[in-house]
Backbone bond lengths (Angstrom), bond angles and torsions (degrees), N, CA, C in turn:
res aa  C-N    CA-C-N  psi(-1)  N-CA   C-N-CA  omega(-1)  CA-C   N-CA-C  phi
1 M - - - 1.438 - - 1.530 108.48 -
2 P 1.330 118.63 127.68 1.460 120.31 179.45 1.530 110.68 -69.70
3 E 1.319 114.10 143.15 1.457 118.83 -179.72 1.524 110.23 -83.32
4 S 1.304 115.06 146.43 1.456 119.32 177.79 1.524 109.22 -78.23
5 P 1.326 118.74 157.01 1.465 120.52 179.46 1.521 112.22 -64.64
6 R 1.310 118.53 -18.09 1.456 121.37 179.74 1.529 112.44 -81.82
7 S 1.308 118.30 -3.75 1.460 120.19 -176.86 1.522 112.49 -77.18
8 D 1.338 118.14 -18.51 1.456 120.71 178.97 1.521 108.75 -79.83
9 G 1.331 116.01 110.92 1.455 120.03 -176.84 1.508 113.22 -94.09
10 G 1.309 118.64 1.43 1.455 121.31 -178.25 1.512 112.04 -77.37
11 P 1.331 116.01 178.14 1.470 119.86 -179.61 1.526 113.62 -58.74
12 A 1.317 117.65 -36.80 1.465 119.78 -180.00 1.522 111.09 -64.79
13 G 1.305 116.88 -37.95 1.466 120.31 178.17 1.510 112.64 -68.41
14 I 1.324 116.50 -38.23 1.466 120.58 179.02 1.529 109.92 -66.21
15 I 1.330 116.35 -44.11 1.463 120.17 179.58 1.526 110.63 -64.18
16 A 1.318 117.28 -39.13 1.469 120.42 179.93 1.525 111.72 -66.79
17 R 1.338 117.47 -35.11 1.462 120.43 -178.90 1.524 112.74 -80.95
18 H 1.337 117.36 -29.69 1.463 120.94 -174.24 1.534 111.04 -133.57
19 P 1.324 118.41 65.21 1.467 119.18 -175.14 1.526 113.93 -67.20
20 V 1.314 118.31 -35.50 1.464 120.69 -177.85 1.525 110.52 -70.31
21 I 1.314 116.66 -42.17 1.460 120.58 179.01 1.524 110.03 -64.57
22 C 1.317 117.85 -43.10 1.470 121.42 179.71 1.524 111.13 -66.41
23 A 1.325 116.82 -38.18 1.467 119.86 178.09 1.527 110.58 -67.03
24 T 1.320 117.22 -41.00 1.465 120.79 177.19 1.519 110.89 -61.68
25 L 1.320 116.52 -44.60 1.461 120.61 178.81 1.530 111.23 -62.63
26 G 1.320 116.97 -43.82 1.462 120.45 -179.56 1.515 112.98 -66.34
27 V 1.317 117.02 -45.32 1.471 120.61 -178.56 1.523 110.80 -65.95
28 C 1.321 117.57 -44.92 1.464 120.08 -179.64 1.523 111.74 -66.10
29 T 1.324 117.43 -37.95 1.462 120.09 179.03 1.521 110.78 -66.35
30 I 1.318 117.41 -45.37 1.471 120.57 178.90 1.529 110.72 -64.61
31 A 1.328 116.83 -41.68 1.465 119.72 177.34 1.522 110.56 -62.76
32 G 1.335 117.30 -38.85 1.455 120.70 177.79 1.516 112.46 -64.18
33 V 1.326 116.94 -40.49 1.469 120.78 177.65 1.524 110.47 -61.90
34 V 1.316 116.68 -46.74 1.470 120.55 -178.87 1.523 110.79 -64.52
35 L 1.324 117.10 -47.98 1.458 119.96 -179.06 1.524 111.90 -67.14
36 G 1.321 116.52 -35.71 1.462 119.50 176.28 1.511 112.17 -64.57
37 A 1.321 116.58 -41.23 1.467 120.19 178.86 1.520 111.23 -65.42
38 L 1.320 117.00 -32.75 1.458 120.41 -177.75 1.528 113.58 -83.83
39 Y 1.332 117.99 -40.11 1.455 120.57 -166.18 1.524 116.48 -113.22
40 L 1.315 119.78 -11.84 1.461 119.29 176.49 1.531 109.47 -75.65
41 P 1.312 118.32 163.10 1.476 121.03 -172.77 1.526 113.17 -55.91
42 A 1.319 115.28 138.50 1.463 121.20 -177.92 1.527 111.94 -69.26
43 E 1.333 117.57 -17.57 1.461 120.02 178.27 1.528 111.54 -68.18
44 W 1.326 116.69 -24.31 1.458 120.96 178.51 1.527 108.87 -75.83
45 S 1.320 116.22 150.97 1.467 119.09 174.99 1.530 108.99 -69.61
46 L 1.321 115.64 159.05 1.465 120.20 -179.65 1.523 111.26 -60.91
47 L 1.327 117.12 -39.22 1.461 120.72 179.16 1.526 110.90 -62.31
48 R 1.318 116.89 -42.37 1.463 120.89 179.89 1.529 110.75 -66.28
49 R 1.317 118.16 -41.47 1.460 121.21 178.46 1.528 111.08 -63.97
50 C 1.329 116.52 -42.72 1.472 120.39 179.46 1.524 111.25 -66.30
51 A 1.336 116.65 -41.30 1.465 120.25 179.45 1.521 111.20 -64.96
52 A 1.325 116.66 -43.60 1.465 119.91 179.19 1.524 110.82 -65.62
53 G 1.314 117.37 -41.05 1.463 120.37 177.85 1.522 112.13 -65.32
54 G 1.324 116.60 -42.11 1.460 119.72 178.24 1.515 112.60 -64.38
55 L 1.323 116.48 -39.99 1.464 120.45 178.02 1.524 111.17 -64.82
56 S 1.317 116.24 -43.40 1.470 118.33 178.81 1.523 111.30 -68.97
57 G 1.327 117.98 -34.87 1.460 120.47 176.20 1.517 112.21 -65.40
58 A 1.331 116.46 -41.28 1.466 120.05 177.83 1.526 110.79 -66.05
59 G 1.339 116.53 -38.47 1.462 119.81 176.47 1.519 111.86 -63.20
60 T 1.314 115.85 -39.85 1.464 120.26 177.09 1.524 110.76 -62.71
61 A 1.320 117.06 -42.00 1.470 120.65 178.64 1.525 111.18 -63.25
62 L 1.324 116.74 -39.49 1.458 118.82 178.42 1.522 111.45 -66.83
63 L 1.329 117.72 -37.40 1.455 120.29 175.88 1.524 111.51 -65.92
64 I 1.323 117.34 -41.61 1.464 120.68 177.49 1.527 110.53 -61.01
65 T 1.330 116.14 -45.82 1.459 120.81 -178.72 1.523 110.84 -64.33
66 A 1.330 116.35 -43.68 1.475 119.27 -178.93 1.522 111.81 -64.01
67 T 1.328 117.63 -41.84 1.456 119.27 -179.40 1.530 111.62 -68.12
68 K 1.326 117.43 -32.91 1.472 119.77 177.30 1.525 111.05 -71.68
69 M 1.339 117.59 -33.38 1.451 120.60 -179.63 1.528 112.10 -76.65
70 I 1.327 116.08 -36.40 1.461 119.69 -177.06 1.516 111.47 -81.73
71 G 1.324 116.61 -44.98 1.468 119.21 -172.94 1.433 111.74 -108.38
């Protein structure tokens, strides 16, 4: 029996099924890292600023995706 394209549960399968969502998540996360490194307090280490920016960027992407799916 041939397998359906949805049977691949790995990252490649997820990206193939949802390219727009994955692109939104990637772009927002990278933008968050860059903006966090530039604009968060200088007293924080660079790693902490990048991590906080990436987390907030990923959260923003999830909010964008959820609002597009719901409304």
